[in-house]
C-alpha positions in Angstrom: -47.3 92.9 -18.2 -51.2 93.1 -17.7 -52.8 90.9 -15.0 -54.5 88.9 -17.9 -51.3 88.1 -19.3 -50.0 86.9 -16.0 -52.8 84.6 -15.6 -52.5 83.4 -19.0 -48.8 82.5 -18.4 -49.7 80.8 -15.1 -52.1 78.7 -16.7 -49.9 77.7 -19.5 -47.0 76.6 -17.0 -49.4 74.5 -15.0 -50.6 72.8 -18.1 -47.0 72.3 -19.1 -46.2 70.7 -15.5 -49.2 68.4 -15.6 -48.2 67.1 -19.2 -44.6 66.5 -18.0 -45.7 64.6 -15.0 -48.0 62.4 -17.2 -45.3 61.8 -19.5 -43.0 60.8 -16.7 -45.5 58.5 -15.3 -46.2 56.8 -18.5 -42.3 56.7 -18.9 -41.9 54.9 -15.5 -44.7 52.5 -16.1 -42.9 51.3 -19.4 -39.7 50.9 -17.4 -41.5 48.8 -15.0 -43.1 46.4 -17.2 -41.0 43.1 -17.4 -40.1 41.7 -20.7 -41.9 38.8 -22.3 -39.8 35.7 -21.3 -39.7 32.7 -23.7 -40.1 29.5 -21.7 -41.0 25.9 -22.2 -43.5 24.0 -20.6 -44.6 20.5 -19.6 -48.5 19.4 -18.9 -49.0 17.8 -15.5 -49.8 14.2 -16.0 -51.0 11.1 -14.3 -48.6 8.3 -13.6 -49.6 4.5 -12.8 -46.5 2.9 -14.1 -44.1 0.8 -12.0 -42.9 1.9 -8.9 -39.3 1.3 -7.7 -36.2 2.7 -5.8 -33.7 4.2 -7.9 -30.0 3.5 -7.1 -26.8 5.2 -8.7 -24.3 2.5 -10.1 -20.8 2.8 -11.3 -19.8 1.1 -14.6 -16.7 -0.9 -14.2 -15.0 -3.3 -16.5 -15.7 -7.1 -16.1 -11.9 -7.6 -16.2 -9.1 -5.2 -15.8 -5.4 -6.1 -15.5 -2.3 -4.1 -14.6 0.6 -5.0 -17.1 3.8 -5.4 -15.1 7.5 -5.6 -16.5 9.2 -8.8 -15.7 12.5 -7.7 -16.9 14.1 -4.5 -15.8 15.8 -1.8 -17.8 15.4 1.4 -20.0 12.2 1.7 -22.0 13.3 1.8 -25.7 10.0 1.5 -27.5 6.3 2.0 -26.6 3.4 1.0 -28.8 2.7 3.5 -31.6 -0.7 4.8 -32.8 -1.9 7.3 -35.4 -3.3 10.2 -33.3 -6.1 12.8 -34.3 -3.5 15.0 -36.1 -2.4 12.2 -38.2 0.9 11.7 -36.6 2.2 8.8 -34.6 2.0 8.7 -30.9 2.5 6.6 -27.9 -0.5 4.4 -27.1 -2.6 6.0 -24.6 -6.0 6.0 -22.7 -8.8 4.9 -25.0 -6.8 3.0 -27.6 -8.1 -0.6 -28.2 -5.6 -3.2 -28.5 -5.5 -7.1 -29.3 -4.1 -9.9 -27.4 -0.5 -10.5 -27.6 0.2 -6.9 -28.9 3.6 -5.7 -27.6 3.0 -2.6 -25.6 6.2 -1.6 -24.8 10.1 -2.9 -24.8 13.0 -2.4 -22.6 16.4 -2.5 -23.8 17.3 -6.2 -24.9 21.3 -6.1 -25.5 21.9 -6.8 -22.1 19.6 -9.7 -22.1 20.8 -10.9 -25.4 24.4 -10.9 -24.2 23.3 -13.2 -21.2 21.6 -15.5 -23.8 24.9 -15.7 -25.9 26.9 -16.6 -22.6 24.5 -19.3 -21.7 24.8 -20.8 -25.3 28.4 -21.0 -24.9 28.3 -22.6 -21.4 25.9 -24.9 -22.8 28.1 -25.7 -25.8 31.0 -26.4 -23.1 29.0 -28.8 -21.1 27.8 -30.6 -24.2 31.3 -31.1 -25.1 32.4 -32.1 -21.9 29.2 -34.6 -22.0 30.5 -36.2 -25.1 34.1 -36.8 -24.0 32.7 -38.3 -20.8 30.4 -40.6 -22.7 33.2 -41.8 -24.7 35.6 -42.4 -21.8 32.8 -44.3 -20.4 32.5 -46.4 -23.5 36.1 -47.2 -23.4 36.0 -47.9 -19.5 33.3 -50.5 -20.4 35.2 -52.4 -22.7 38.4 -52.4 -20.4 36.3 -53.5 -17.4 34.9 -56.3 -19.5 38.5 -57.4 -20.4 39.7 -57.2 -16.7 42.0 -54.3 -17.9 40.7 -51.8 -15.6 39.8 -51.8 -11.9 36.3 -51.5 -10.6 37.6 -48.0 -8.8 38.7 -46.4 -12.2 35.6 -47.5 -13.8 33.1 -45.9 -10.9 35.4 -42.6 -11.3 34.5 -42.7 -14.9 30.9 -43.2 -14.4 31.0 -40.2 -12.0 32.7 -38.1 -14.4 29.9 -38.8 -17.0 27.0 -38.2 -14.5 28.7 -34.8 -13.6 29.0 -34.1 -17.4 25.2 -35.0 -17.8 24.2 -32.6 -14.8 26.3 -29.8 -16.3 24.5 -30.0 -19.5 21.2 -30.0 -17.7 22.2 -27.1 -15.6 23.6 -25.0 -18.8 20.4 -25.8 -20.6 18.2 -24.5 -17.7 20.4 -21.4 -17.6 19.9 -20.9 -21.4 16.2 -21.2 -21.0 16.0 -18.7 -18.1 18.0 -16.1 -20.2 16.0 -16.7 -23.3 12.7 -16.3 -21.1 14.2 -12.9 -19.7 15.2 -11.8 -23.4 11.4 -12.8 -24.2 10.2 -10.8 -21.1 11.7 -7.4 -22.4 8.3 -7.1 -24.5 5.5 -6.2 -22.3 2.4 -7.8 -24.1 -1.3 -7.6 -23.6 -2.9 -10.7 -22.3 -6.3 -10.0 -23.9 -8.2 -7.6 -26.3 -8.9 -4.5 -24.3 -9.2 -0.8 -23.9 -6.1 0.9 -22.5 -7.3 2.5 -19.2 -3.8 4.2 -18.3 -0.1 4.4 -19.4 2.5 4.9 -16.6 5.6 5.0 -18.7 7.8 6.9 -21.2 10.5 6.2 -23.3 13.9 6.5 -21.6 12.4 5.5 -18.2 14.2 3.0 -16.0 11.7 0.5 -15.0 12.2 -2.5 -12.5 10.9 -6.0 -12.2 7.2 -5.3 -11.1 6.8 -1.9 -12.7 3.4 -1.1 -14.0 3.4 -0.1 -17.7 -0.1 -0.1 -18.6 -3.7 -0.9 -17.4 -5.9 -2.6 -19.9 -9.5 -3.8 -19.5 -11.9 -6.0 -21.2 -15.1 -4.1 -21.8 -16.9 -6.3 -23.9 -18.6 -7.1 -20.7 -19.1 -4.5 -18.1 -20.7 -4.4 -14.4 -22.7 -2.2 -12.8 -21.9 -1.8 -9.0 -24.2 -0.4 -6.5 -25.0 -0.8 -2.7 -28.3 -1.4 -1.1 -29.8 -1.6 2.4 -30.8 -4.8 3.8 -34.3 -4.0 3.5 -34.0 -4.6 -0.2 -32.1 -7.8 -0.2 -35.4 -9.5 -1.1 -35.5 -7.8 -4.1 -32.4 -9.0 -5.7 -31.4 -12.4 -6.8 -28.4 -14.1 -8.6 -29.4 -14.6 -12.1 -32.2 -12.4 -12.1 -32.5 -10.0 -15.1 -31.9 -6.2 -14.2 -32.2 -3.3 -16.6 -29.4 -0.6 -16.2 -29.9 2.9 -17.7 -27.7 5.8 -18.0 -28.3 9.4 -19.3 -26.7 9.0 -22.8 -28.6 5.9 -23.3 -32.1 6.1 -21.5 -33.4 3.1 -23.5 -31.2 0.8 -21.0 -29.1 -2.1 -21.2 -30.5 -5.7 -20.3 -28.2 -7.5 -17.8 -28.2 -10.1 -14.8 -27.4 -9.9 -11.2 -24.3 -12.1 -11.1 -22.9 -11.2 -7.6 -24.2 -10.0 -4.1 -21.9 -9.5 -1.1 -22.5 -11.8 1.8 -21.8 -9.2 4.2 -22.5 -5.3 4.6 -19.8 -2.8 4.1 -18.6 -1.5 7.5 -19.0 2.0 6.8 -22.0 2.4 4.6 -23.8 -0.7 6.0 -24.9 -1.4 2.3 -24.5 -4.8 0.6 -22.9 -4.4 -2.9 -24.7 -5.8 -5.9 -23.0 -6.5 -9.5 -25.0 -6.4 -12.6 -23.2 -7.9 -15.6 -24.2 -6.3 -19.0 -23.1 -7.3 -22.5 -21.2 -4.3 -24.0 -20.4 -5.5 -27.5 -20.3 -1.8 -29.0 -18.6 -0.4 -26.2 -21.2 2.1 -25.6 -20.9 1.7 -21.6 -17.6 3.1 -20.5 -15.5 2.7 -17.2 -16.3 5.4 -14.8 -19.8 6.3 -16.3 -22.7 6.8 -14.0 -25.9 4.4 -14.2 -29.2 4.0 -12.5 -30.7 0.7 -11.3 -34.5 0.7 -10.3 -35.3 -2.1 -7.8 -38.9 -3.2 -7.3 -41.4 -3.3 -10.1 -44.9 -3.4 -8.3 -47.8 -1.5 -10.0 -48.9 1.8 -8.3 -52.1 1.1 -6.4 -53.5 4.7 -7.4 -52.1 6.9 -10.2 -50.4 10.0 -9.0 -49.7 13.5 -10.8 -46.2 13.9 -11.9 -44.2 16.7 -13.3 -40.6 16.8 -14.6 -37.8 17.3 -12.1 -36.7 20.4 -13.9 -39.9 22.3 -13.2 -39.5 22.1 -9.5 -37.7 25.0 -7.7 -37.0 25.8 -4.1 -38.7 28.8 -2.8 -35.9 29.8 -0.7 -38.1 30.0 2.7 -36.8 26.7 3.8 -34.8 23.5 2.7 -38.2 21.6 2.4 -40.2 24.4 0.7 -40.9 23.8 -3.0 -43.0 25.5 -5.8 -43.6 25.3 -9.7 -44.5 28.1 -12.0 -47.9 27.4 -13.6 -48.7 29.3 -17.0 -52.0 31.0 -16.8 -53.8 32.7 -19.6 -55.0 36.1 -18.4 -56.6 38.5 -20.8 -54.8 38.6 -24.1 -51.2 37.0 -22.7 -49.7 34.2 -20.7 -48.7 35.1 -17.2 -46.6 32.8 -14.8 -48.0 32.1 -11.3 -46.1 30.5 -8.7 -47.9 27.5 -6.9 -46.5 26.1 -3.6 -46.4 22.3 -4.0 -45.8 19.3 -1.8 -43.5 16.7 -3.8 -43.7 12.9 -3.5 -41.7 10.1 -4.7 -39.4 10.2 -7.6 -40.1 8.0 -10.7 -37.1 8.2 -13.1 -36.8 11.9 -14.1 -40.5 12.7 -12.8 -41.7 13.4 -9.3 -45.1 13.1 -8.0 -46.9 16.1 -6.7 -49.2 15.5 -3.8 -50.7 19.0 -3.7 -50.5 22.3 -5.4 -51.2 21.6 -9.1 -54.1 20.0 -10.9 -54.0 17.6 -13.9 -53.5 19.2 -17.2 -51.8 22.4 -15.7 -48.8 23.9 -17.6 -45.9 24.0 -15.6 -42.5 25.9 -16.6 -39.6 23.4 -17.2 -37.2 25.9 -18.9 -36.8 29.4 -17.5 -38.6 28.6 -14.1 -35.6 30.1 -12.2 -35.8 33.4 -14.4 -39.2 34.3 -14.4 -41.0 36.4 -11.7 -44.6 36.3 -10.2 -47.0 37.7 -12.8 -44.4 38.1 -15.6 -45.7 37.6 -19.2 -44.2 34.5 -20.8 -44.1 33.3 -24.4 -44.4 29.2 -24.8 -41.9 28.0 -27.2 -41.7 24.4 -28.6 
């Protein structure tokens, strides 16, 4: 190979190496570019509404009654309801029942036998009473004709009194036996919602065994605790709105109870708000929110949704938001360190770090990186 051919090959190899390096750099650059992330935003706004302290409250029934058996025995029947699959099933949590509905029954035959026995004893006592009354009638006539001694007359009177007492005793035993037979049926004392069922068919229950728990939910109570510093903000009979996540519009109620002493552990005073619940929308165990204090803010504050605030990870008290900035022909996310203030419902005051009108990420804030391109979606 000539010297010129060697130079030509070397020049060609260098050009090829340079081309490969450039292509590799472009490929690395493409791999390093982050994908465009779809996000949702909210605009930083001014808030000058009501300020107050939000407390978490538990929804409990206004009245809740355990249904206890008065007569012991084996459970033979439980109230039947049609299930979601169309088949009959035992009454369970969430079923609504009317007052005097028979919820369950224990075996009645044993009690029926006692009733029949008591009826027989009453019949015997009544027969003895009739005989004693006839004897007394004859004794009275004989005593008037001086044909009977006073002692014999007094003995006849005593027999009548004993017969009368036996009838009263037998009638009481019959009434008791009939009551025990009636108590074989466990009935609901009110219209209400079944909260629990503790029995199955075939179980042996004793006197006092709890079969069901039924609650009246036409009225419910929101129960929460407050410190003594806020006692002057609650008053019996005062109107109070209660909100919950499924029903942010709120439910009007009235403060109906304030405990006169603090809880020994939490050092808070329990407050009850009674709320009409005709549609049964508020359910026992639901978590609600109560805001105490209704004064207007003296100065408006900047607020962002709670979802927009993220922890920086540097400390437990270090927070930030991602602001969408328009740079060139695209939107990018820029992290801003903020100082949060008080909470107002689902919004938080921002004391520093953002300005009025800034666009902050509410969805995707935990997924985006600093400087990453984003696409705002409705």
